[in-house]
C-alpha positions in Angstrom: 0.2 0.0 -0.3 1.2 3.6 -0.8 1.5 6.3 1.5 -1.4 8.0 -0.3 -3.3 5.0 0.3 -2.2 4.4 3.9 -3.5 8.0 4.7 -6.6 7.7 2.8 -7.4 4.6 4.6 -6.8 6.2 7.9 -9.1 9.0 7.2 -11.9 6.7 5.8 -11.2 4.5 9.1 -11.4 6.8 11.9 -14.5 9.4 12.5 -11.9 11.7 14.5 -8.7 11.6 13.3 -6.0 14.1 14.3 -2.4 14.3 12.6 -0.2 15.6 15.0 3.7 16.0 16.6 3.3 13.5 19.4 0.5 11.4 21.1 -2.7 12.9 22.7 -1.0 12.1 26.1 2.7 13.5 25.5 2.0 15.9 22.6 5.8 17.3 21.6 5.0 20.7 19.8 2.4 23.3 21.4 0.2 23.7 18.7 -0.5 19.9 18.7 -0.8 20.2 22.5 -3.5 23.0 22.1 -5.3 21.2 19.8 -5.6 17.7 21.8 -6.4 19.8 24.8 -9.6 21.4 22.9 -10.6 18.3 21.8 -10.2 16.4 25.1 -12.4 19.2 26.6 -15.3 18.0 24.5 -14.8 14.2 25.6 -14.8 12.9 22.1 -12.7 9.9 21.4 -10.3 10.3 18.8 -7.8 8.4 16.6 -4.1 10.0 16.2 -1.2 9.7 13.8 2.3 10.7 15.1 3.8 12.3 12.2 7.2 12.4 14.0 7.0 8.5 13.9 5.7 8.6 10.5 8.0 10.5 8.2 6.5 9.6 4.9 2.9 10.5 6.1 4.4 13.6 7.5 5.9 14.3 4.0 3.0 13.2 1.8 -0.3 14.5 3.9 0.2 18.2 3.3 0.1 17.6 -0.5 -3.0 15.2 -0.1 -5.0 17.6 2.2 -4.0 21.1 0.9 -2.7 21.9 4.6 0.7 22.8 5.1 1.2 22.5 8.8 0.7 20.0 11.9 -1.5 19.1 13.5 -4.2 18.2 11.0 -7.9 17.4 12.1 -10.1 15.3 10.2 -13.7 14.6 11.0 -15.9 12.1 8.9 -13.5 12.1 6.3 -13.0 16.0 6.1 -10.3 18.1 7.1 -11.4 20.7 9.7 -8.2 22.7 10.2 -5.2 22.9 12.3 -4.6 23.8 16.1 -6.0 27.5 15.9 -9.3 26.6 13.7 -9.8 23.7 16.4 -9.5 25.8 19.7 -11.7 28.3 18.2 -14.3 25.9 16.8 -14.3 24.3 20.2 -14.6 27.7 22.0 -17.3 29.1 20.0 -19.3 25.7 19.9 -19.1 24.8 16.3 -17.0 21.9 16.4 -19.0 19.8 18.8 -22.2 19.5 16.4 -19.7 17.7 13.8 -18.1 15.7 16.6 -21.3 14.3 17.8 -22.6 13.4 14.3 -19.2 11.7 13.8 -20.0 9.7 17.1 -23.5 8.7 15.9 -22.3 7.7 12.2 
């Protein structure tokens, strides 16, 4: 399976998926830490890929998603955005309905 196929499968197989630096319990960059903290505050279960341990995914994902930086949050196969967008959407309540839909699907 190619790197691109692997990424597409990960996105398809996980309703809430964050590509990040580190893990949710041990983020390795401030942006990943902020995004995960915001997501944890919603009580949502999420899958993750540590791009620091997956250099091929780290290199290829920005070309596939059209988003140049990490973290990258996908909900139901759609790119939501990076750290600032996730934090802002949790703060204004606009991300929670998307997460609830993902949990129900």
